[in-house]
C-alpha positions as CSV (number, residue, x, y, z in Angstrom):
1,G,93.1,34.5,137.9
2,M,95.9,32.4,139.3
3,N,96.0,28.6,139.6
4,V,97.8,26.4,142.1
5,L,100.7,25.6,139.6
6,T,101.3,29.3,138.9
7,A,101.3,30.1,142.7
8,L,103.8,27.3,143.4
9,G,106.1,28.5,140.7
10,M,106.0,32.0,142.1
11,A,107.0,30.6,145.5
12,G,110.0,28.9,144.1
13,G,108.4,25.7,142.8
14,P,107.8,22.4,144.5
15,T,110.8,20.4,145.7
16,F,111.7,17.0,144.1
17,R,109.9,15.4,147.1
18,A,106.6,17.0,146.3
19,N,103.6,14.8,145.7
20,S,101.6,16.6,143.0
21,D,98.7,14.2,143.7
22,K,98.3,15.5,147.3
23,V,97.8,19.2,147.2
24,V,95.3,20.9,149.5
25,I,94.1,24.5,149.8
26,T,92.7,26.0,153.1
27,R,90.2,28.8,152.4
28,I,88.1,30.9,154.7
29,V,84.4,30.3,153.7
30,G,81.7,31.9,155.8
31,G,84.2,32.7,158.6
32,K,85.4,29.1,158.9
33,A,88.6,27.5,157.5
34,V,87.8,24.8,155.0
35,T,90.5,22.5,153.6
36,G,90.2,20.4,150.5
37,K,92.2,18.5,148.0
38,V,92.7,20.3,144.7
39,R,94.3,19.8,141.3
40,L,97.2,21.9,140.1
41,D,94.9,23.8,137.7
42,S,92.5,24.8,140.5
43,A,91.9,28.5,141.1
44,V,93.7,30.2,143.9
45,L,91.9,33.1,145.7
46,P,93.5,35.8,147.9
47,G,94.0,34.5,151.4
48,D,94.3,30.8,150.3
49,T,97.0,28.7,151.9
50,I,98.4,25.9,149.7
51,R,100.1,22.8,151.1
52,V,101.9,20.2,149.0
53,Y,102.6,17.0,150.8
54,E,105.8,14.9,150.3
55,G,105.7,11.7,148.3
56,W,107.4,8.5,149.5
57,F,109.9,7.4,146.9
């Protein structure tokens, strides 16, 4: 399967402002959207939405 880091790479990669410590996935579970913090090696499932927040440098 695919993980978060691979999916981000396929999408063009994170920008220099990306905060790799604050990555969340929204996934439909039991008909409801569930959002949670994930690691870059976490699995990505079809239909998942990945969001990487900006860091403050």
